[in-house]
Backbone as CSV, one residue per row, in Angstrom:
resi,resn,N_x,N_y,N_z,CA_x,CA_y,CA_z,C_x,C_y,C_z
1,MET,-2.405,-0.629,14.217,-2.656,-1.583,12.752,-1.108,-1.473,12.073
2,ASN,-0.050,-0.613,12.359,0.793,-0.613,11.600,2.044,-1.659,12.283
3,SER,1.899,-1.943,13.504,2.900,-2.918,14.145,2.294,-4.337,13.723
4,GLU,0.859,-4.522,13.905,0.495,-5.844,13.695,0.506,-6.150,12.096
5,PHE,0.133,-5.241,11.295,0.461,-5.413,9.855,1.798,-5.818,9.613
6,GLY,2.664,-4.914,10.161,4.297,-5.059,9.640,4.660,-6.467,10.179
7,ALA,4.269,-6.732,11.444,4.700,-8.182,11.800,4.394,-9.457,10.775
8,GLY,3.119,-9.204,10.357,2.669,-10.178,9.190,3.477,-10.024,7.870
9,LEU,3.528,-8.843,7.663,4.100,-8.652,6.354,5.712,-9.166,6.365
10,ASN,6.338,-8.615,7.511,7.771,-9.152,7.780,7.908,-10.758,7.858
11,ALA,6.802,-11.347,8.394,6.811,-12.913,8.433,6.749,-13.305,6.886
12,LEU,5.818,-12.875,6.334,5.894,-13.181,4.859,7.227,-13.024,4.108
13,ARG,7.734,-11.694,4.289,8.830,-11.493,3.520,10.107,-12.546,3.907
14,MET,10.215,-12.709,5.218,11.194,-13.581,5.937,11.043,-15.168,5.161
15,GLN,9.792,-15.393,4.956,9.423,-16.981,4.122,10.116,-16.729,2.853
16,ASN,10.231,-15.757,2.413,10.498,-15.703,0.940,11.945,-15.064,0.701
17,GLY,12.890,-15.099,1.679,14.205,-14.504,1.897,14.401,-12.971,1.662
18,ALA,13.380,-12.182,2.088,13.573,-10.864,1.817,13.712,-10.121,3.225
19,ASN,14.323,-9.155,3.203,14.650,-8.345,4.425,13.346,-7.580,5.192
20,ASP,13.383,-7.258,6.361,12.401,-6.755,7.017,11.941,-5.264,6.384
21,VAL,10.902,-4.852,6.403,10.397,-3.500,6.184,10.112,-2.654,7.332
22,PHE,10.200,-1.601,7.446,10.010,-0.761,8.799,8.809,0.332,8.365
23,TYR,7.576,0.592,9.177,6.971,1.496,9.144,7.615,2.910,9.052
24,ASP,6.792,3.678,8.158,7.522,5.232,8.015,6.223,6.005,8.002
25,ALA,6.326,7.169,8.703,5.122,7.836,9.021,4.880,8.720,7.496
26,THR,5.881,9.060,6.716,5.750,9.816,5.554,4.682,8.802,4.529
27,VAL,5.531,7.736,4.542,4.938,6.644,3.510,3.592,6.399,3.917
28,GLY,3.201,6.268,5.152,1.925,6.212,5.764,0.968,7.084,5.624
29,ARG,1.561,8.314,5.715,0.518,9.615,5.098,0.343,9.734,3.649
30,ALA,1.337,9.162,2.848,0.921,8.987,1.278,-0.011,7.831,1.153
31,ALA,-0.132,6.772,1.932,-0.968,5.856,1.973,-2.501,6.355,2.379
32,GLN,-2.297,7.225,3.250,-3.776,7.642,3.926,-4.378,8.555,3.090
33,ILE,-3.340,9.428,2.274,-4.163,10.380,1.368,-4.778,9.631,0.178
34,HIS,-3.981,8.591,-0.217,-4.544,7.751,-1.356,-5.975,7.086,-0.774
35,ALA,-5.939,6.383,0.546,-7.208,5.753,0.947,-8.362,6.875,0.916
36,ASN,-7.949,7.783,1.506,-9.059,8.984,1.708,-9.626,9.144,0.253
37,ASP,-8.880,9.413,-0.661,-9.369,9.769,-2.198,-10.141,8.762,-2.631
38,MET,-9.712,7.436,-2.482,-10.746,6.507,-2.864,-11.843,6.439,-2.327
39,TYR,-11.836,6.631,-0.925,-13.114,6.299,-0.137,-14.060,7.669,-0.651
40,THR,-13.478,8.636,-0.405,-14.110,10.182,-0.728,-14.844,10.242,-2.325
41,ASN,-14.083,9.773,-3.197,-14.484,9.761,-4.608,-15.273,8.444,-4.960
42,ASP,-15.146,7.456,-4.123,-16.072,6.187,-4.583,-15.285,5.536,-5.505
43,HIS,-14.147,5.186,-5.590,-13.416,4.441,-6.764,-12.330,3.735,-6.053
44,LEU,-11.696,2.831,-6.887,-10.713,1.853,-6.567,-9.608,1.996,-7.842
45,SER,-8.479,2.762,-7.546,-7.244,2.885,-8.546,-6.202,3.185,-7.947
46,ILE,-5.083,2.918,-8.659,-3.720,3.104,-8.313,-3.428,4.645,-8.366
47,PHE,-4.377,5.364,-9.193,-4.062,6.978,-9.356,-5.035,7.573,-8.355
48,LEU,-4.754,8.694,-7.989,-5.532,9.557,-7.186,-6.551,10.334,-8.152
49,GLY,-7.835,10.424,-7.608,-8.804,10.776,-8.766,-8.951,9.691,-9.611
50,ASP,-10.136,10.095,-10.684,-10.485,9.388,-11.831,-9.562,9.310,-12.869
51,ASP,-8.578,10.363,-12.808,-7.819,10.553,-14.043,-6.568,9.766,-13.942
52,PRO,-6.256,8.959,-14.946,-4.990,8.169,-14.891,-3.869,8.981,-14.982
53,THR,-3.850,10.328,-15.460,-2.651,11.040,-15.563,-2.486,11.823,-14.369
54,ALA,-3.368,11.809,-13.346,-3.256,12.540,-12.216,-2.209,11.935,-11.354
55,PHE,-1.923,12.717,-10.274,-0.899,12.247,-9.367,-0.940,10.972,-8.874
56,ASP,0.109,9.840,-8.792,0.356,8.631,-8.459,1.016,8.675,-7.064
57,MET,1.178,7.752,-6.507,1.951,7.723,-5.028,3.289,8.154,-5.133
58,GLY,3.990,7.854,-6.414,5.440,8.279,-6.443,5.455,10.090,-6.469
59,ASP,4.533,10.397,-7.258,4.283,11.909,-6.994,3.956,12.535,-5.905
60,THR,3.022,11.827,-5.128,2.579,12.095,-3.803,3.728,12.036,-2.869
61,LEU,4.561,11.038,-2.834,5.753,10.965,-2.044,6.566,12.119,-2.221
62,ALA,7.278,12.307,-3.386,8.204,13.200,-3.932,7.737,14.698,-3.869
63,GLN,6.634,14.919,-4.536,6.334,16.491,-4.767,5.257,17.047,-3.316
64,THR,4.581,16.045,-3.062,3.574,16.565,-2.005,4.321,16.274,-0.619
65,LEU,5.028,15.444,-0.306,5.617,15.194,1.171,7.151,15.212,1.062
66,GLY,7.806,15.112,-0.075,9.304,15.598,-0.012,10.022,14.360,0.146
67,MET,9.635,13.158,-0.120,10.465,12.097,0.050,11.088,11.544,-1.273
68,ASP,12.469,11.316,-1.288,13.006,10.577,-2.463,12.761,9.057,-2.473
69,TRP,12.516,8.439,-3.555,12.424,7.079,-3.777,12.958,6.487,-4.679
70,ASN,13.160,5.221,-4.739,13.666,4.547,-6.093,12.805,3.518,-6.672
71,GLU,11.890,3.058,-5.847,11.071,2.103,-6.208,9.835,2.095,-5.284
72,ILE,8.712,1.675,-5.953,7.211,1.857,-5.039,6.543,0.457,-5.538
73,GLY,6.057,-0.272,-4.655,5.050,-1.441,-4.733,3.761,-0.684,-4.088
74,GLN,2.695,-0.799,-4.828,1.449,-0.413,-4.205,0.490,-1.256,-4.432
75,TYR,-0.432,-1.392,-3.224,-1.486,-2.429,-3.257,-2.725,-1.661,-2.810
76,ILE,-3.876,-2.014,-3.304,-5.357,-1.338,-3.060,-6.196,-2.470,-2.968
77,ALA,-7.134,-2.261,-1.996,-8.254,-3.202,-1.835,-9.362,-2.468,-1.529
78,LYS,-10.432,-3.099,-1.772,-12.008,-2.647,-1.318,-12.623,-3.698,-0.541
79,GLY,-12.974,-3.220,0.784,-13.935,-4.601,1.259,-13.625,-4.693,2.974
80,ASP,-14.407,-5.416,3.381,-14.525,-5.567,4.865,-13.460,-6.546,5.284
81,TYR,-12.162,-6.054,5.191,-10.844,-7.128,5.720,-10.507,-6.479,7.097
82,ASP,-9.445,-7.334,7.668,-8.694,-7.079,8.814,-7.431,-7.090,8.226
83,THR,-6.392,-6.812,9.011,-5.033,-6.613,8.451,-4.484,-8.022,8.125
84,ASP,-4.705,-9.067,8.620,-4.423,-10.385,8.328,-4.967,-10.741,7.052
85,THR,-6.180,-10.447,6.930,-7.024,-10.999,5.570,-6.599,-10.081,4.319
86,VAL,-6.282,-8.810,4.412,-5.940,-8.020,3.487,-4.610,-8.392,2.834
87,LEU,-3.767,-8.691,3.876,-2.372,-9.190,3.444,-2.473,-10.523,2.688
88,THR,-3.273,-11.446,3.072,-3.393,-12.791,2.256,-4.032,-12.453,1.017
89,GLU,-4.932,-11.695,0.990,-5.418,-11.231,-0.215,-4.655,-10.604,-1.238
90,TRP,-3.524,-9.735,-0.800,-2.478,-8.981,-1.721,-1.673,-10.317,-1.991
91,GLU,-1.010,-10.971,-1.051,-0.131,-12.116,-1.250,-0.809,-13.204,-2.423
92,THR,-1.996,-13.526,-2.143,-2.537,-14.391,-3.088,-2.915,-13.907,-4.684
93,ASN,-3.714,-12.688,-4.567,-4.250,-12.285,-5.627,-3.670,-10.970,-6.358
94,GLY,-2.632,-10.284,-5.654,-2.212,-8.989,-6.106,-3.149,-7.948,-5.655
95,SER,-2.797,-6.888,-6.173,-3.622,-5.939,-5.948,-5.053,-5.632,-6.733
96,GLN,-5.923,-5.112,-6.148,-7.370,-5.183,-6.838,-7.432,-4.383,-8.016
97,GLY,-6.698,-3.243,-7.832,-6.914,-2.225,-8.977,-5.752,-2.281,-9.936
98,ASP,-4.695,-3.046,-9.621,-3.522,-2.939,-10.452,-2.905,-4.246,-11.041
99,GLY,-3.825,-5.094,-11.230,-3.442,-6.424,-11.717,-2.476,-7.452,-10.579
100,ASP,-1.775,-8.232,-11.116,-1.161,-9.120,-10.092,0.405,-8.599,-10.022
101,ASN,0.527,-7.922,-8.858,1.998,-7.370,-8.534,2.372,-7.803,-7.282
102,ALA,1.945,-9.174,-6.984,2.097,-9.856,-5.544,3.495,-9.788,-5.123
103,ASP,4.406,-10.116,-6.101,5.822,-10.348,-5.784,6.440,-9.327,-5.458
104,LYS,5.911,-8.048,-5.491,6.658,-6.936,-4.925,6.504,-6.799,-3.415
105,LEU,5.499,-7.917,-2.922,5.709,-7.803,-1.219,6.969,-8.386,-0.812
106,THR,7.593,-9.089,-1.636,8.723,-9.721,-1.228,10.121,-9.334,-1.705
107,PHE,10.087,-8.286,-2.663,11.198,-7.479,-3.392,12.271,-7.292,-2.161
108,THR,13.517,-7.726,-2.325,14.545,-7.523,-1.219,14.875,-5.997,-1.184
109,ASN,14.689,-5.264,-1.923,15.128,-3.993,-2.055,14.191,-3.023,-1.390
110,MET,13.169,-3.336,-1.108,12.071,-2.459,-0.351,12.614,-2.439,1.165
111,ASP,12.400,-1.287,1.669,12.752,-1.204,3.229,11.844,-0.216,4.011
112,LEU,10.823,0.350,3.454,9.934,0.963,4.052,8.487,0.616,3.795
113,PHE,7.552,0.780,4.769,6.012,0.646,4.195,5.300,1.606,5.134
114,GLY,3.896,1.807,4.467,2.895,2.274,5.099,1.620,1.926,4.696
115,ILE,0.835,1.632,5.751,-0.614,1.252,5.263,-1.673,2.074,5.874
116,ALA,-2.619,2.128,5.216,-3.879,2.901,5.589,-5.314,2.420,5.125
117,LYS,-6.191,2.936,5.922,-7.527,2.332,5.578,-8.701,3.694,5.716
118,ALA,-9.597,3.756,4.971,-10.376,4.668,4.971,-11.875,4.060,4.829
119,GLY,-12.695,4.509,5.560,-14.081,4.056,5.490,-14.119,2.697,6.410
120,SER,-15.438,1.973,6.323,-15.608,0.865,7.230,-16.410,-0.227,6.519
121,GLY,-16.254,-1.287,7.037,-17.157,-2.506,6.408,-16.841,-2.663,4.966
122,THR,-17.937,-2.921,4.260,-17.399,-3.468,2.615,-17.241,-2.023,1.834
123,ASP,-17.362,-0.915,2.574,-17.003,0.297,1.987,-15.801,0.934,2.216
124,SER,-14.637,-0.171,2.756,-13.300,0.240,3.050,-12.506,0.218,1.955
125,ARG,-11.643,1.151,2.089,-10.535,1.321,0.957,-9.239,1.140,1.734
126,TRP,-8.388,0.224,1.294,-7.062,-0.139,1.822,-6.052,0.234,0.943
127,VAL,-4.933,0.788,1.416,-3.658,1.036,0.586,-2.283,0.670,1.324
128,LEU,-1.660,-0.011,0.681,-0.193,-0.568,1.122,0.750,0.102,0.125
129,LEU,1.816,0.876,0.624,2.692,1.325,-0.011,4.158,0.374,0.521
130,LEU,5.047,-0.004,-0.486,6.411,-0.430,0.084,7.165,0.382,-0.824
131,VAL,8.403,0.792,-0.173,9.165,1.769,-0.664,10.666,1.515,-0.655
132,ASP,11.276,1.571,-1.566,12.819,1.526,-1.664,13.264,2.859,-1.493
133,ASN,13.991,3.582,-0.586,14.494,4.831,-0.826,15.952,4.953,-0.663
């Protein structure tokens, strides 16, 4: 999933004059933690758990996984997507749980990404993280 999604993401970024981003396993783990949390707790949120004061992805990257970062773009979705369709959804409509932040897909300072999916079919939870470190 990482290479297929990365190719589509980088094609979109190139069309918009942005540099390539590269898959990073630590960013991928953070995305998977979040996808699993949303699936297990049956919610859709940019935060872990239902509490908006709970850890977010920046905290997960820094405190749990030990990765420094400067900026994060985060996208979430729920539904029966494949990698091409979910990327088109994020490009067109932004993140389902975070309003319209689709422009971060092409921020030129981002250099790493991680994507994750938990569940299946219409009960799937998707997470994309873009990171400038």
